[in-house]
C-alpha positions as CSV (number, residue, x, y, z in Angstrom):
1,M,-0.9,-23.2,-2.6
2,Y,-2.9,-20.7,-0.4
3,G,-4.9,-22.5,2.5
4,D,-7.3,-21.8,4.6
5,S,-5.4,-19.9,7.3
6,G,-4.7,-17.4,4.7
7,T,-1.4,-15.3,4.1
8,E,-0.1,-11.9,5.1
9,V,-0.8,-9.6,2.9
10,V,0.8,-5.8,2.7
11,L,-1.3,-3.6,0.9
12,G,0.0,0.8,0.9
13,L,-2.7,2.9,0.2
14,G,-2.7,7.1,-0.7
15,S,-5.0,9.6,-1.9
16,N,-4.4,13.1,-3.1
17,V,-7.8,14.1,-4.7
18,G,-10.6,15.0,-2.8
19,D,-11.6,13.9,0.9
20,S,-8.5,11.6,0.8
21,V,-9.0,10.9,4.2
22,G,-12.9,9.5,4.2
23,I,-11.5,8.0,0.8
24,I,-9.2,6.2,2.7
25,R,-11.0,5.4,5.9
26,R,-13.5,3.6,3.7
27,A,-11.4,2.0,1.2
28,L,-10.5,0.3,4.4
29,K,-14.3,-0.9,5.0
30,S,-13.8,-2.5,1.6
31,I,-10.9,-3.9,2.2
32,S,-11.4,-5.4,5.0
33,S,-14.2,-7.6,3.7
34,F,-11.4,-9.6,2.0
35,I,-8.8,-8.9,4.2
36,R,-9.2,-10.5,7.8
37,D,-7.2,-9.4,10.7
38,M,-6.2,-6.2,9.6
39,R,-3.8,-4.1,11.5
40,V,-3.4,-0.4,9.6
41,S,0.0,2.1,10.0
42,S,-1.3,5.6,11.5
43,L,-2.2,8.2,8.4
44,Y,1.3,10.0,7.2
45,L,0.9,13.1,4.9
46,T,4.1,12.9,2.3
47,A,5.0,15.1,-0.2
48,P,4.5,13.7,-4.2
49,Q,7.3,11.6,-5.4
50,D,7.7,11.0,-9.3
51,Y,5.2,13.8,-10.4
52,T,5.8,16.6,-8.1
53,N,3.0,18.7,-9.3
54,Q,0.2,17.8,-7.5
55,P,-0.5,17.6,-3.9
56,D,0.7,16.1,-0.7
57,F,-0.3,12.8,-0.7
58,Y,-2.2,10.4,2.9
59,N,-0.2,7.7,3.5
60,I,-1.5,3.9,5.0
61,V,-0.1,0.4,5.2
62,A,-3.1,-2.3,6.4
63,A,-1.6,-5.9,6.8
64,G,-3.4,-9.0,7.5
65,K,-5.1,-12.8,5.8
66,F,-5.9,-13.4,2.5
67,N,-7.3,-16.4,1.2
68,S,-6.7,-16.8,-2.5
69,T,-4.1,-15.9,-4.8
70,P,-2.3,-12.6,-5.4
71,E,-4.5,-12.4,-9.1
72,D,-7.3,-12.3,-7.1
73,L,-6.3,-10.4,-4.2
74,L,-5.2,-7.6,-7.7
75,V,-8.6,-7.5,-9.0
76,L,-10.3,-6.4,-5.6
77,V,-8.1,-3.8,-5.2
78,H,-8.7,-2.7,-8.2
79,K,-11.8,-3.2,-7.8
80,V,-11.9,-1.1,-4.6
81,E,-9.9,1.9,-6.6
82,T,-12.7,2.2,-8.8
83,E,-15.1,2.2,-6.0
84,F,-13.9,5.2,-5.4
85,G,-13.2,7.4,-8.3
86,R,-10.1,5.9,-10.0
87,D,-9.8,5.9,-13.4
88,R,-6.7,3.7,-14.2
89,V,-7.2,4.8,-18.1
90,N,-7.4,8.2,-18.6
91,G,-5.6,9.6,-15.2
92,V,-2.1,11.2,-15.9
93,Y,0.3,8.3,-14.7
94,K,2.0,8.6,-11.0
95,G,-0.2,11.7,-11.0
96,P,-2.9,13.3,-8.6
97,R,-5.9,10.1,-7.7
98,T,-8.4,9.3,-5.6
99,L,-7.3,6.3,-4.4
100,D,-4.4,3.6,-5.5
101,V,-4.0,0.7,-3.2
102,D,-0.3,-1.1,-3.8
103,I,-0.2,-5.0,-3.1
104,I,3.4,-4.4,-1.1
105,L,3.4,-7.9,0.1
106,F,2.2,-10.9,-0.3
107,G,3.6,-13.7,2.4
108,N,7.3,-13.7,1.4
109,D,6.4,-14.9,-1.7
110,C,7.9,-13.6,-4.8
111,F,5.3,-12.8,-7.7
112,S,5.5,-11.4,-10.7
113,M,2.6,-11.2,-13.8
114,K,3.6,-10.9,-17.1
115,E,1.4,-7.7,-17.3
116,P,3.6,-5.0,-15.4
117,D,0.6,-4.7,-13.0
118,L,1.7,-7.3,-10.0
119,E,5.3,-7.6,-9.1
120,I,6.2,-8.5,-5.6
121,P,6.8,-7.1,-3.8
122,H,6.5,-4.3,-5.2
123,R,9.2,-3.2,-7.3
124,S,9.4,0.4,-6.1
125,A,8.6,-0.4,-2.3
126,K,12.2,0.0,-1.2
127,R,12.8,3.1,-2.2
128,R,9.5,4.9,-1.1
129,L,9.4,6.0,2.5
130,F,5.9,6.5,3.1
131,V,5.4,2.6,1.8
132,L,8.6,1.8,4.6
133,I,7.7,4.0,7.0
134,P,3.9,3.0,7.8
135,L,4.7,-0.9,7.2
136,L,7.2,-0.7,9.9
137,E,4.9,1.0,12.1
138,I,2.8,-2.0,12.4
139,M,5.6,-4.8,11.3
140,P,9.0,-3.7,12.7
141,D,11.1,-7.0,11.7
142,A,9.5,-7.2,7.7
143,A,12.6,-8.0,5.5
144,D,12.6,-7.9,1.8
145,P,11.7,-11.4,0.4
146,L,14.1,-10.9,-2.5
147,S,17.4,-9.9,-0.4
148,G,16.2,-10.7,3.0
149,E,17.5,-7.6,4.0
150,L,15.0,-5.6,6.9
151,Y,13.3,-2.6,5.5
152,R,14.4,-0.9,8.6
153,N,18.1,-0.9,7.4
154,I,16.8,0.2,4.0
155,A,14.8,3.1,5.1
156,A,17.5,3.9,7.3
157,I,19.4,5.5,4.4
158,L,17.1,6.7,2.2
159,P,17.3,10.3,1.8
160,D,14.0,12.3,3.2
161,Q,10.7,12.1,1.3
162,G,8.8,14.6,3.1
163,V,6.6,11.7,5.1
164,R,5.3,13.2,8.6
165,K,3.3,10.8,10.5
166,L,-0.2,12.6,11.5
167,E,-2.1,11.9,15.0
168,E,-5.4,11.2,13.2
169,K,-5.9,6.9,13.8
170,I,-8.5,6.3,10.8
171,W,-8.6,2.8,12.0
172,N,-9.3,0.6,15.0
């Protein structure tokens, strides 16, 4: 199903604990070991959305080719999160974290595991400017695989969410 040429995947990364910029930079290096031809957005600083009593998040979006299944990608990104101190068991839900890596898109596939761990496209992506703005920076014509609606049209009608582009490039 997933051939040698790879499937275009999109990941969202965020951090608001510790040296967030350094953590994201090092996480991208780890991710580049299993995502080929990686493109990375600029770095953004974002106000917390759901659990607001926490520091702002640093966010980026990365896209590239992956040669296996969505389940395999989930295992790999969870390993990267753990490598950088993420505790999925004892952490505050939507609270502060050293690293969060979400699978936003997996080609044009729509996919859901029985567990709530994986839903593609990511269940909240269409509501999150901290995902859509960096995604559109590197993939301006991206569309929601479920509806076919362009993400730029979705982003245009969302209210301000405190997403600020930083000048710092953290990847090539």
